[in-house]
FIKOLZA-1660 file (N, C-alpha, C; in steps of 0.1 Angstrom, whole numbers, plus 5000, padded with zeros to 4 digits):
% residues 242
   i   px   py   pz ch aa at
   1 5008 4989 5001  A  X  N
   1 4998 4998 4997  A  X CA
   1 5006 5012 5000  A  X  C
   2 5007 5019 4988  A  X  N
   2 5015 5034 4989  A  X CA
   2 5007 5045 4996  A  X  C
   3 5014 5054 5005  A  X  N
   3 5003 5060 5012  A  X CA
   3 5013 5076 5011  A  X  C
   4 5004 5083 5010  A  X  N
   4 5007 5097 5010  A  X CA
   4 5002 5104 5024  A  X  C
   5 5013 5110 5029  A  X  N
   5 5012 5116 5042  A  X CA
   5 5015 5131 5045  A  X  C
   6 5006 5138 5050  A  X  N
   6 5001 5151 5052  A  X CA
   6 5002 5157 5063  A  X  C
   7 5007 5166 5070  A  X  N
   7 5008 5171 5085  A  X CA
   7 5010 5188 5082  A  X  C
   8 4999 5197 5085  A  X  N
   8 5001 5210 5088  A  X CA
   8 4996 5216 5100  A  X  C
   9 4996 5208 5110  A  X  N
   9 4992 5211 5122  A  X CA
   9 5001 5220 5133  A  X  C
  10 5010 5221 5126  A  X  N
  10 5019 5229 5133  A  X CA
  10 5023 5241 5123  A  X  C
  11 5036 5250 5128  A  X  N
  11 5042 5255 5119  A  X CA
  11 5049 5249 5108  A  X  C
  12 5052 5235 5108  A  X  N
  12 5058 5229 5097  A  X CA
  12 5044 5221 5087  A  X  C
  13 5050 5224 5076  A  X  N
  13 5041 5218 5065  A  X CA
  13 5050 5204 5060  A  X  C
  14 5045 5194 5063  A  X  N
  14 5054 5184 5062  A  X CA
  14 5048 5170 5049  A  X  C
  15 5055 5166 5044  A  X  N
  15 5048 5159 5032  A  X CA
  15 5056 5146 5031  A  X  C
  16 5052 5132 5029  A  X  N
  16 5059 5122 5026  A  X CA
  16 5052 5110 5017  A  X  C
  17 5059 5102 5011  A  X  N
  17 5054 5089 5003  A  X CA
  17 5061 5077 5009  A  X  C
  18 5053 5067 5013  A  X  N
  18 5060 5054 5018  A  X CA
  18 5055 5044 5008  A  X  C
  19 5065 5035 5006  A  X  N
  19 5060 5022 4996  A  X CA
  19 5047 5009 5005  A  X  C
  20 5047 5001 4997  A  X  N
  20 5037 4991 5000  A  X CA
  20 5041 4981 5012  A  X  C
  21 5057 4984 5017  A  X  N
  21 5063 4980 5030  A  X CA
  21 5065 4988 5040  A  X  C
  22 5060 5000 5038  A  X  N
  22 5058 5010 5049  A  X CA
  22 5074 5017 5047  A  X  C
  23 5079 5017 5040  A  X  N
  23 5095 5022 5037  A  X CA
  23 5093 5036 5032  A  X  C
  24 5101 5047 5037  A  X  N
  24 5102 5059 5031  A  X CA
  24 5106 5060 5019  A  X  C
  25 5099 5066 5008  A  X  N
  25 5105 5069 4995  A  X CA
  25 5109 5081 4993  A  X  C
  26 5101 5093 4998  A  X  N
  26 5107 5107 4998  A  X CA
  26 5099 5113 5009  A  X  C
  27 5107 5124 5012  A  X  N
  27 5101 5133 5025  A  X CA
  27 5105 5146 5024  A  X  C
  28 5097 5154 5027  A  X  N
  28 5101 5170 5028  A  X CA
  28 5093 5179 5036  A  X  C
  29 5096 5189 5041  A  X  N
  29 5089 5198 5051  A  X CA
  29 5092 5212 5050  A  X  C
  30 5085 5221 5054  A  X  N
  30 5084 5237 5050  A  X CA
  30 5081 5245 5064  A  X  C
  31 5089 5251 5071  A  X  N
  31 5087 5256 5083  A  X CA
  31 5082 5270 5080  A  X  C
  32 5068 5273 5083  A  X  N
  32 5063 5290 5080  A  X CA
  32 5047 5287 5086  A  X  C
  33 5044 5291 5097  A  X  N
  33 5028 5291 5101  A  X CA
  33 5020 5297 5094  A  X  C
  34 5025 5307 5083  A  X  N
  34 5015 5314 5076  A  X CA
  34 5015 5309 5060  A  X  C
  35 5024 5298 5056  A  X  N
  35 5022 5294 5042  A  X CA
  35 5021 5281 5043  A  X  C
  36 5012 5272 5048  A  X  N
  36 5007 5260 5046  A  X CA
  36 4998 5260 5034  A  X  C
  37 4989 5268 5030  A  X  N
  37 4981 5268 5016  A  X CA
  37 4991 5268 5006  A  X  C
  38 5000 5281 5009  A  X  N
  38 5008 5280 4996  A  X CA
  38 5019 5270 4991  A  X  C
  39 5025 5263 5003  A  X  N
  39 5034 5258 5001  A  X CA
  39 5030 5242 4998  A  X  C
  40 5019 5238 5003  A  X  N
  40 5017 5222 5004  A  X CA
  40 5014 5216 4990  A  X  C
  41 5007 5224 4981  A  X  N
  41 5006 5216 4967  A  X CA
  41 5020 5214 4961  A  X  C
  42 5029 5226 4962  A  X  N
  42 5042 5223 4959  A  X CA
  42 5050 5212 4963  A  X  C
  43 5051 5211 4977  A  X  N
  43 5056 5198 4985  A  X CA
  43 5050 5185 4979  A  X  C
  44 5037 5185 4977  A  X  N
  44 5031 5172 4973  A  X CA
  44 5036 5167 4960  A  X  C
  45 5035 5178 4949  A  X  N
  45 5044 5177 4936  A  X CA
  45 5057 5171 4939  A  X  C
  46 5066 5177 4948  A  X  N
  46 5077 5173 4949  A  X CA
  46 5082 5159 4954  A  X  C
  47 5073 5155 4964  A  X  N
  47 5076 5141 4972  A  X CA
  47 5071 5130 4960  A  X  C
  48 5059 5132 4952  A  X  N
  48 5056 5124 4940  A  X CA
  48 5065 5122 4930  A  X  C
  49 5071 5133 4927  A  X  N
  49 5083 5134 4916  A  X CA
  49 5094 5124 4923  A  X  C
  50 5099 5129 4933  A  X  N
  50 5111 5123 4940  A  X CA
  50 5108 5107 4941  A  X  C
  51 5096 5104 4943  A  X  N
  51 5092 5088 4947  A  X CA
  51 5090 5083 4933  A  X  C
  52 5088 5090 4922  A  X  N
  52 5083 5082 4910  A  X CA
  52 5071 5076 4913  A  X  C
  53 5063 5084 4916  A  X  N
  53 5049 5082 4921  A  X CA
  53 5041 5089 4914  A  X  C
  54 5028 5084 4907  A  X  N
  54 5019 5095 4900  A  X CA
  54 5006 5094 4910  A  X  C
  55 4998 5104 4910  A  X  N
  55 4985 5104 4922  A  X CA
  55 4979 5089 4919  A  X  C
  56 4979 5085 4909  A  X  N
  56 4970 5072 4903  A  X CA
  56 4977 5058 4913  A  X  C
  57 4990 5061 4914  A  X  N
  57 4998 5048 4924  A  X CA
  57 4993 5050 4938  A  X  C
  58 4987 5061 4943  A  X  N
  58 4983 5060 4956  A  X CA
  58 4974 5050 4960  A  X  C
  59 4973 5045 4972  A  X  N
  59 4964 5036 4976  A  X CA
  59 4957 5043 4987  A  X  C
  60 4962 5051 4993  A  X  N
  60 4959 5059 5006  A  X CA
  60 4962 5072 5010  A  X  C
  61 4955 5082 5015  A  X  N
  61 4962 5095 5023  A  X CA
  61 4961 5095 5037  A  X  C
  62 4972 5098 5043  A  X  N
  62 4971 5097 5057  A  X CA
  62 4973 5113 5062  A  X  C
  63 4966 5120 5070  A  X  N
  63 4967 5136 5074  A  X CA
  63 4969 5135 5090  A  X  C
  64 4976 5144 5093  A  X  N
  64 4977 5147 5108  A  X CA
  64 4963 5156 5113  A  X  C
  65 4955 5152 5120  A  X  N
  65 4946 5157 5125  A  X CA
  65 4945 5166 5135  A  X  C
  66 4958 5171 5139  A  X  N
  66 4958 5181 5149  A  X CA
  66 4960 5172 5163  A  X  C
  67 4957 5180 5176  A  X  N
  67 4952 5193 5174  A  X CA
  67 4960 5205 5173  A  X  C
  68 4955 5215 5166  A  X  N
  68 4965 5224 5162  A  X CA
  68 4957 5237 5158  A  X  C
  69 4965 5250 5157  A  X  N
  69 4956 5262 5152  A  X CA
  69 4948 5258 5142  A  X  C
  70 4934 5268 5140  A  X  N
  70 4924 5265 5132  A  X CA
  70 4928 5265 5115  A  X  C
  71 4933 5276 5114  A  X  N
  71 4937 5279 5099  A  X CA
  71 4947 5267 5094  A  X  C
  72 4957 5267 5099  A  X  N
  72 4966 5257 5095  A  X CA
  72 4964 5242 5094  A  X  C
  73 4955 5239 5102  A  X  N
  73 4954 5224 5104  A  X CA
  73 4943 5221 5095  A  X  C
  74 4934 5232 5091  A  X  N
  74 4923 5228 5081  A  X CA
  74 4929 5232 5067  A  X  C
  75 4938 5233 5066  A  X  N
  75 4946 5234 5053  A  X CA
  75 4950 5219 5050  A  X  C
  76 4956 5215 5056  A  X  N
  76 4960 5198 5053  A  X CA
  76 4947 5190 5053  A  X  C
  77 4940 5189 5063  A  X  N
  77 4930 5180 5064  A  X CA
  77 4921 5181 5051  A  X  C
  78 4917 5195 5046  A  X  N
  78 4909 5198 5034  A  X CA
  78 4916 5193 5024  A  X  C
  79 4929 5195 5022  A  X  N
  79 4937 5192 5008  A  X CA
  79 4938 5176 5010  A  X  C
  80 4940 5168 5021  A  X  N
  80 4938 5154 5021  A  X CA
  80 4925 5148 5015  A  X  C
  81 4914 5155 5021  A  X  N
  81 4900 5149 5017  A  X CA
  81 4898 5150 5004  A  X  C
  82 4901 5164 4999  A  X  N
  82 4897 5167 4985  A  X CA
  82 4905 5158 4977  A  X  C
  83 4918 5153 4977  A  X  N
  83 4924 5150 4970  A  X CA
  83 4921 5131 4968  A  X  C
  84 4918 5129 4979  A  X  N
  84 4914 5115 4982  A  X CA
  84 4900 5113 4973  A  X  C
  85 4893 5123 4977  A  X  N
  85 4880 5124 4970  A  X CA
  85 4881 5122 4953  A  X  C
  86 4893 5131 4950  A  X  N
  86 4892 5131 4933  A  X CA
  86 4898 5116 4930  A  X  C
  87 4906 5111 4939  A  X  N
  87 4914 5100 4933  A  X CA
  87 4904 5087 4937  A  X  C
  88 4893 5085 4944  A  X  N
  88 4885 5079 4950  A  X CA
  88 4891 5066 4956  A  X  C
  89 4900 5071 4967  A  X  N
  89 4910 5065 4977  A  X CA
  89 4903 5067 4991  A  X  C
  90 4906 5057 4999  A  X  N
  90 4904 5064 5014  A  X CA
  90 4914 5076 5020  A  X  C
  91 4909 5080 5030  A  X  N
  91 4917 5091 5037  A  X CA
  91 4914 5088 5051  A  X  C
  92 4924 5086 5062  A  X  N
  92 4923 5085 5075  A  X CA
  92 4934 5095 5081  A  X  C
  93 4932 5099 5093  A  X  N
  93 4938 5105 5102  A  X CA
  93 4944 5099 5113  A  X  C
  94 4953 5105 5120  A  X  N
  94 4963 5102 5133  A  X CA
  94 4964 5113 5139  A  X  C
  95 4964 5113 5152  A  X  N
  95 4968 5127 5160  A  X CA
  95 4982 5131 5159  A  X  C
  96 4985 5140 5158  A  X  N
  96 4997 5149 5156  A  X CA
  96 5005 5146 5169  A  X  C
  97 4999 5148 5179  A  X  N
  97 5009 5144 5192  A  X CA
  97 5013 5133 5191  A  X  C
  98 5002 5118 5187  A  X  N
  98 5009 5105 5188  A  X CA
  98 5022 5106 5180  A  X  C
  99 5020 5113 5167  A  X  N
  99 5031 5110 5154  A  X CA
  99 5044 5115 5162  A  X  C
 100 5044 5127 5169  A  X  N
 100 5056 5132 5174  A  X CA
 100 5063 5126 5186  A  X  C
 101 5052 5117 5195  A  X  N
 101 5056 5109 5206  A  X CA
 101 5062 5097 5200  A  X  C
 102 5058 5090 5187  A  X  N
 102 5062 5079 5181  A  X CA
 102 5075 5082 5177  A  X  C
 103 5079 5092 5171  A  X  N
 103 5091 5097 5166  A  X CA
 103 5102 5098 5175  A  X  C
 104 5097 5102 5188  A  X  N
 104 5108 5105 5202  A  X CA
 104 5112 5089 5207  A  X  C
 105 5100 5082 5208  A  X  N
 105 5102 5069 5213  A  X CA
 105 5113 5059 5205  A  X  C
 106 5110 5061 5190  A  X  N
 106 5119 5052 5182  A  X CA
 106 5135 5056 5183  A  X  C
 107 5137 5070 5183  A  X  N
 107 5151 5072 5182  A  X CA
 107 5161 5067 5195  A  X  C
 108 5170 5060 5191  A  X  N
 108 5176 5054 5199  A  X CA
 108 5185 5063 5209  A  X  C
 109 5187 5076 5206  A  X  N
 109 5191 5086 5214  A  X CA
 109 5183 5094 5221  A  X  C
 110 5171 5094 5220  A  X  N
 110 5160 5099 5227  A  X CA
 110 5159 5114 5220  A  X  C
 111 5165 5116 5208  A  X  N
 111 5163 5130 5201  A  X CA
 111 5172 5139 5204  A  X  C
 112 5185 5133 5210  A  X  N
 112 5198 5142 5213  A  X CA
 112 5201 5141 5224  A  X  C
 113 5191 5135 5235  A  X  N
 113 5197 5131 5248  A  X CA
 113 5205 5118 5250  A  X  C
 114 5214 5117 5260  A  X  N
 114 5222 5105 5261  A  X CA
 114 5214 5095 5264  A  X  C
 115 5203 5093 5268  A  X  N
 115 5193 5081 5268  A  X CA
 115 5178 5083 5263  A  X  C
 116 5171 5076 5262  A  X  N
 116 5157 5076 5255  A  X CA
 116 5149 5080 5268  A  X  C
 117 5135 5085 5264  A  X  N
 117 5128 5086 5275  A  X CA
 117 5127 5075 5286  A  X  C
 118 5129 5079 5299  A  X  N
 118 5128 5073 5309  A  X CA
 118 5114 5068 5315  A  X  C
 119 5113 5062 5327  A  X  N
 119 5102 5056 5332  A  X CA
 119 5091 5067 5333  A  X  C
 120 5097 5080 5334  A  X  N
 120 5084 5092 5336  A  X CA
 120 5078 5092 5322  A  X  C
 121 5082 5089 5310  A  X  N
 121 5078 5090 5297  A  X CA
 121 5082 5105 5294  A  X  C
 122 5069 5110 5286  A  X  N
 122 5070 5126 5282  A  X CA
 122 5058 5132 5278  A  X  C
 123 5060 5145 5277  A  X  N
 123 5047 5154 5275  A  X CA
 123 5052 5159 5261  A  X  C
 124 5039 5156 5252  A  X  N
 124 5042 5163 5239  A  X CA
 124 5033 5176 5237  A  X  C
 125 5038 5186 5235  A  X  N
 125 5029 5200 5235  A  X CA
 125 5033 5206 5222  A  X  C
 126 5021 5213 5218  A  X  N
 126 5020 5219 5204  A  X CA
 126 5011 5230 5206  A  X  C
 127 5015 5241 5196  A  X  N
 127 5005 5254 5198  A  X CA
 127 4994 5251 5193  A  X  C
 128 4983 5257 5199  A  X  N
 128 4967 5255 5198  A  X CA
 128 4962 5269 5193  A  X  C
 129 4963 5278 5201  A  X  N
 129 4959 5293 5195  A  X CA
 129 4965 5304 5206  A  X  C
 130 4969 5314 5202  A  X  N
 130 4973 5325 5211  A  X CA
 130 4983 5321 5219  A  X  C
 131 4978 5321 5236  A  X  N
 131 4988 5317 5244  A  X CA
 131 4982 5304 5251  A  X  C
 132 4977 5298 5242  A  X  N
 132 4975 5284 5245  A  X CA
 132 4985 5270 5238  A  X  C
 133 4984 5258 5245  A  X  N
 133 4991 5250 5239  A  X CA
 133 4981 5238 5239  A  X  C
 134 4983 5228 5229  A  X  N
 134 4978 5212 5233  A  X CA
 134 4990 5204 5238  A  X  C
 135 4982 5196 5246  A  X  N
 135 4994 5185 5253  A  X CA
 135 4988 5171 5257  A  X  C
 136 4997 5164 5255  A  X  N
 136 4992 5149 5259  A  X CA
 136 5006 5147 5267  A  X  C
 137 5003 5132 5274  A  X  N
 137 5013 5125 5280  A  X CA
 137 5015 5112 5274  A  X  C
 138 5028 5105 5277  A  X  N
 138 5030 5096 5269  A  X CA
 138 5039 5086 5278  A  X  C
 139 5042 5072 5279  A  X  N
 139 5051 5064 5283  A  X CA
 139 5061 5063 5275  A  X  C
 140 5071 5056 5279  A  X  N
 140 5083 5057 5272  A  X CA
 140 5083 5049 5257  A  X  C
 141 5072 5041 5257  A  X  N
 141 5070 5035 5243  A  X CA
 141 5062 5047 5235  A  X  C
 142 5058 5058 5237  A  X  N
 142 5050 5063 5230  A  X CA
 142 5036 5061 5230  A  X  C
 143 5028 5053 5241  A  X  N
 143 5015 5052 5241  A  X CA
 143 5009 5066 5250  A  X  C
 144 4998 5067 5242  A  X  N
 144 4993 5080 5251  A  X CA
 144 4988 5077 5263  A  X  C
 145 4989 5084 5275  A  X  N
 145 4983 5081 5289  A  X CA
 145 4972 5092 5293  A  X  C
 146 4976 5104 5287  A  X  N
 146 4966 5114 5289  A  X CA
 146 4965 5125 5280  A  X  C
 147 4956 5132 5278  A  X  N
 147 4950 5139 5268  A  X CA
 147 4945 5134 5254  A  X  C
 148 4944 5142 5247  A  X  N
 148 4950 5158 5243  A  X CA
 148 4939 5165 5249  A  X  C
 149 4944 5177 5256  A  X  N
 149 4939 5187 5263  A  X CA
 149 4944 5201 5258  A  X  C
 150 4938 5210 5261  A  X  N
 150 4943 5225 5258  A  X CA
 150 4945 5233 5272  A  X  C
 151 4954 5240 5273  A  X  N
 151 4956 5247 5287  A  X CA
 151 4965 5261 5282  A  X  C
 152 4965 5273 5292  A  X  N
 152 4975 5280 5287  A  X CA
 152 4988 5276 5287  A  X  C
 153 4998 5285 5281  A  X  N
 153 5011 5281 5282  A  X CA
 153 5016 5274 5295  A  X  C
 154 5015 5283 5304  A  X  N
 154 5021 5280 5319  A  X CA
 154 5015 5270 5327  A  X  C
 155 5005 5267 5320  A  X  N
 155 4998 5256 5330  A  X CA
 155 4999 5242 5327  A  X  C
 156 5005 5236 5315  A  X  N
 156 5003 5225 5310  A  X CA
 156 5014 5215 5319  A  X  C
 157 5010 5204 5324  A  X  N
 157 5020 5194 5332  A  X CA
 157 5031 5192 5324  A  X  C
 158 5044 5192 5331  A  X  N
 158 5055 5186 5326  A  X CA
 158 5059 5173 5331  A  X  C
 159 5053 5162 5326  A  X  N
 159 5057 5149 5330  A  X CA
 159 5063 5143 5320  A  X  C
 160 5078 5140 5325  A  X  N
 160 5090 5135 5319  A  X CA
 160 5097 5142 5311  A  X  C
 161 5101 5140 5301  A  X  N
 161 5105 5148 5290  A  X CA
 161 5095 5155 5281  A  X  C
 162 5098 5169 5281  A  X  N
 162 5088 5177 5274  A  X CA
 162 5094 5185 5261  A  X  C
 163 5084 5176 5252  A  X  N
 163 5090 5178 5237  A  X CA
 163 5078 5183 5227  A  X  C
 164 5082 5192 5217  A  X  N
 164 5072 5200 5211  A  X CA
 164 5075 5212 5203  A  X  C
 165 5068 5220 5200  A  X  N
 165 5071 5232 5192  A  X CA
 165 5068 5246 5197  A  X  C
 166 5067 5246 5213  A  X  N
 166 5066 5257 5216  A  X CA
 166 5078 5260 5228  A  X  C
 167 5078 5273 5234  A  X  N
 167 5089 5278 5238  A  X CA
 167 5090 5267 5253  A  X  C
 168 5103 5267 5259  A  X  N
 168 5104 5261 5271  A  X CA
 168 5106 5245 5272  A  X  C
 169 5104 5238 5259  A  X  N
 169 5104 5224 5259  A  X CA
 169 5120 5220 5261  A  X  C
 170 5121 5207 5264  A  X  N
 170 5135 5199 5266  A  X CA
 170 5139 5196 5252  A  X  C
 171 5132 5193 5243  A  X  N
 171 5134 5188 5230  A  X CA
 171 5123 5197 5219  A  X  C
 172 5131 5203 5211  A  X  N
 172 5122 5208 5199  A  X CA
 172 5119 5202 5189  A  X  C
 173 5106 5195 5186  A  X  N
 173 5102 5187 5175  A  X CA
 173 5088 5191 5168  A  X  C
 174 5089 5189 5157  A  X  N
 174 5079 5191 5148  A  X CA
 174 5072 5173 5141  A  X  C
 175 5059 5176 5138  A  X  N
 175 5057 5162 5133  A  X CA
 175 5063 5159 5119  A  X  C
 176 5065 5144 5120  A  X  N
 176 5072 5139 5106  A  X CA
 176 5060 5134 5098  A  X  C
 177 5058 5136 5084  A  X  N
 177 5050 5128 5076  A  X CA
 177 5052 5116 5075  A  X  C
 178 5065 5112 5074  A  X  N
 178 5071 5098 5072  A  X CA
 178 5067 5091 5085  A  X  C
 179 5069 5095 5098  A  X  N
 179 5065 5087 5108  A  X CA
 179 5050 5085 5106  A  X  C
 180 5041 5096 5104  A  X  N
 180 5026 5095 5104  A  X CA
 180 5023 5084 5091  A  X  C
 181 5032 5082 5082  A  X  N
 181 5026 5071 5072  A  X CA
 181 5030 5058 5078  A  X  C
 182 5042 5056 5084  A  X  N
 182 5046 5045 5087  A  X CA
 182 5036 5040 5101  A  X  C
 183 5030 5048 5108  A  X  N
 183 5023 5047 5119  A  X CA
 183 5008 5041 5113  A  X  C
 184 5002 5047 5103  A  X  N
 184 4989 5043 5099  A  X CA
 184 4996 5029 5090  A  X  C
 185 5007 5028 5087  A  X  N
 185 5010 5015 5074  A  X CA
 185 5010 5004 5086  A  X  C
 186 5013 5006 5099  A  X  N
 186 5016 4997 5110  A  X CA
 186 5004 4990 5115  A  X  C
 187 4992 5004 5117  A  X  N
 187 4983 5000 5124  A  X CA
 187 4972 4990 5113  A  X  C
 188 4972 4995 5102  A  X  N
 188 4967 4986 5091  A  X CA
 188 4972 4975 5088  A  X  C
 189 4985 4972 5089  A  X  N
 189 4992 4959 5087  A  X CA
 189 4986 4953 5099  A  X  C
 190 4985 4957 5110  A  X  N
 190 4981 4948 5124  A  X CA
 190 4968 4945 5123  A  X  C
 191 4958 4951 5114  A  X  N
 191 4945 4944 5111  A  X CA
 191 4934 4956 5118  A  X  C
 192 4939 4967 5124  A  X  N
 192 4929 4980 5124  A  X CA
 192 4921 4984 5112  A  X  C
 193 4908 4984 5114  A  X  N
 193 4901 4990 5102  A  X CA
 193 4901 5004 5100  A  X  C
 194 4898 5007 5088  A  X  N
 194 4897 5023 5085  A  X CA
 194 4886 5026 5095  A  X  C
 195 4884 5038 5103  A  X  N
 195 4877 5045 5109  A  X CA
 195 4865 5048 5101  A  X  C
 196 4852 5049 5110  A  X  N
 196 4840 5052 5101  A  X CA
 196 4842 5068 5101  A  X  C
 197 4833 5073 5093  A  X  N
 197 4832 5089 5095  A  X CA
 197 4824 5090 5107  A  X  C
 198 4827 5102 5114  A  X  N
 198 4821 5104 5124  A  X CA
 198 4827 5118 5128  A  X  C
 199 4816 5126 5137  A  X  N
 199 4820 5141 5143  A  X CA
 199 4824 5137 5158  A  X  C
 200 4833 5146 5161  A  X  N
 200 4839 5148 5177  A  X CA
 200 4828 5154 5188  A  X  C
 201 4828 5151 5197  A  X  N
 201 4819 5157 5209  A  X CA
 201 4820 5173 5209  A  X  C
 202 4809 5180 5213  A  X  N
 202 4808 5195 5211  A  X CA
 202 4818 5198 5222  A  X  C
 203 4829 5207 5220  A  X  N
 203 4837 5211 5231  A  X CA
 203 4835 5227 5234  A  X  C
 204 4835 5230 5248  A  X  N
 204 4834 5244 5248  A  X CA
 204 4845 5253 5244  A  X  C
 205 4840 5265 5240  A  X  N
 205 4850 5274 5236  A  X CA
 205 4857 5278 5246  A  X  C
 206 4855 5279 5256  A  X  N
 206 4862 5281 5272  A  X CA
 206 4870 5268 5279  A  X  C
 207 4866 5256 5270  A  X  N
 207 4871 5245 5281  A  X CA
 207 4884 5238 5275  A  X  C
 208 4885 5227 5279  A  X  N
 208 4901 5224 5275  A  X CA
 208 4898 5213 5264  A  X  C
 209 4888 5209 5261  A  X  N
 209 4886 5199 5249  A  X CA
 209 4886 5182 5256  A  X  C
 210 4882 5184 5269  A  X  N
 210 4877 5171 5279  A  X CA
 210 4869 5162 5270  A  X  C
 211 4858 5164 5263  A  X  N
 211 4848 5154 5260  A  X CA
 211 4855 5147 5246  A  X  C
 212 4863 5156 5240  A  X  N
 212 4871 5151 5228  A  X CA
 212 4883 5139 5235  A  X  C
 213 4887 5146 5245  A  X  N
 213 4900 5136 5251  A  X CA
 213 4895 5124 5255  A  X  C
 214 4880 5125 5260  A  X  N
 214 4875 5115 5265  A  X CA
 214 4870 5103 5255  A  X  C
 215 4866 5108 5242  A  X  N
 215 4863 5101 5229  A  X CA
 215 4875 5095 5228  A  X  C
 216 4886 5100 5225  A  X  N
 216 4900 5095 5220  A  X CA
 216 4904 5084 5230  A  X  C
 217 4903 5087 5243  A  X  N
 217 4907 5076 5253  A  X CA
 217 4901 5064 5253  A  X  C
 218 4886 5063 5248  A  X  N
 218 4881 5050 5248  A  X CA
 218 4884 5045 5234  A  X  C
 219 4888 5054 5223  A  X  N
 219 4895 5046 5215  A  X CA
 219 4906 5039 5213  A  X  C
 220 4916 5044 5224  A  X  N
 220 4926 5041 5226  A  X CA
 220 4926 5027 5234  A  X  C
 221 4920 5027 5243  A  X  N
 221 4916 5016 5252  A  X CA
 221 4910 5005 5246  A  X  C
 222 4903 5006 5233  A  X  N
 222 4901 4993 5224  A  X CA
 222 4910 4991 5213  A  X  C
 223 4920 5001 5216  A  X  N
 223 4933 4993 5207  A  X CA
 223 4932 5002 5192  A  X  C
 224 4925 5014 5190  A  X  N
 224 4923 5021 5178  A  X CA
 224 4930 5034 5179  A  X  C
 225 4939 5034 5172  A  X  N
 225 4948 5045 5166  A  X CA
 225 4943 5056 5156  A  X  C
 226 4937 5049 5147  A  X  N
 226 4935 5057 5134  A  X CA
 226 4922 5064 5137  A  X  C
 227 4920 5075 5130  A  X  N
 227 4911 5085 5134  A  X CA
 227 4904 5091 5119  A  X  C
 228 4892 5094 5119  A  X  N
 228 4884 5099 5107  A  X CA
 228 4894 5111 5104  A  X  C
 229 4895 5114 5089  A  X  N
 229 4900 5126 5086  A  X CA
 229 4892 5139 5090  A  X  C
 230 4894 5145 5104  A  X  N
 230 4884 5156 5108  A  X CA
 230 4893 5161 5118  A  X  C
 231 4894 5174 5117  A  X  N
 231 4901 5182 5124  A  X CA
 231 4900 5181 5139  A  X  C
 232 4911 5178 5148  A  X  N
 232 4911 5179 5162  A  X CA
 232 4911 5193 5170  A  X  C
 233 4901 5202 5169  A  X  N
 233 4901 5216 5173  A  X CA
 233 4902 5215 5188  A  X  C
 234 4895 5205 5195  A  X  N
 234 4898 5206 5210  A  X CA
 234 4886 5218 5215  A  X  C
 235 4883 5226 5206  A  X  N
 235 4871 5239 5211  A  X CA
 235 4867 5243 5201  A  X  C
 236 4857 5249 5206  A  X  N
 236 4848 5259 5191  A  X CA
 236 4858 5271 5191  A  X  C
 237 4854 5279 5177  A  X  N
 237 4861 5289 5175  A  X CA
 237 4857 5301 5182  A  X  C
 238 4865 5313 5186  A  X  N
 238 4860 5326 5192  A  X CA
 238 4850 5332 5183  A  X  C
 239 4851 5333 5169  A  X  N
 239 4843 5338 5157  A  X CA
 239 4831 5330 5158  A  X  C
 240 4820 5337 5157  A  X  N
 240 4806 5329 5157  A  X CA
 240 4796 5338 5151  A  X  C
 241 4786 5335 5142  A  X  N
 241 4776 5342 5137  A  X CA
 241 4769 5350 5144  A  X  C
 242 4768 5364 5140  A  X  N
 242 4762 5372 5147  A  X CA
 242 4748 5368 5151  A  X  C
% end
């Protein structure tokens, strides 16, 4: 199964293609929080050309569904859904924080540290909006323990090593589209079915995203990692119709 992976849930626009065995054929990224829509089509063309892949060769599209800022996250999810619809192939989501955690847990040197994440595990944190971040905690193997939730910058818990794309973390990290593809490929190879289309619970504009976190925890407890290609905003937008 040849997979195109896309993630725009952080300041980075990440794109990759993996082959039928889950091996990375091509990967590229561009870091600019305001140019997701501008650079994404060019990056997709670049990885397809570098991997000698045509759109017709693709079997599935994987997209990071956040949590992340409204505008950037919407670019990647909308692009992935539209391309999958045009090609008549499936599109599946995975949580961006899970992808970052998996990358850290898989690195033998722990992302530049002398040892990998220890018994305390790690906290993965990304920008959500303005002075707020989305966070989740993980064990040393990258299995999610709590979250994703949204809190002000200074209020999120710092469990174990803190990894992410905001100030004050122990390890600066952005999602890898190649790790996203590998995660999706591994789950499908293990027999996890493609998720049915669904909507997430209604989260309050001033809340932490608790209802969505509960729904995701229930899926994780059932051994389900793959998600519908729907944005995980964790809360309603500030702007509402008059």
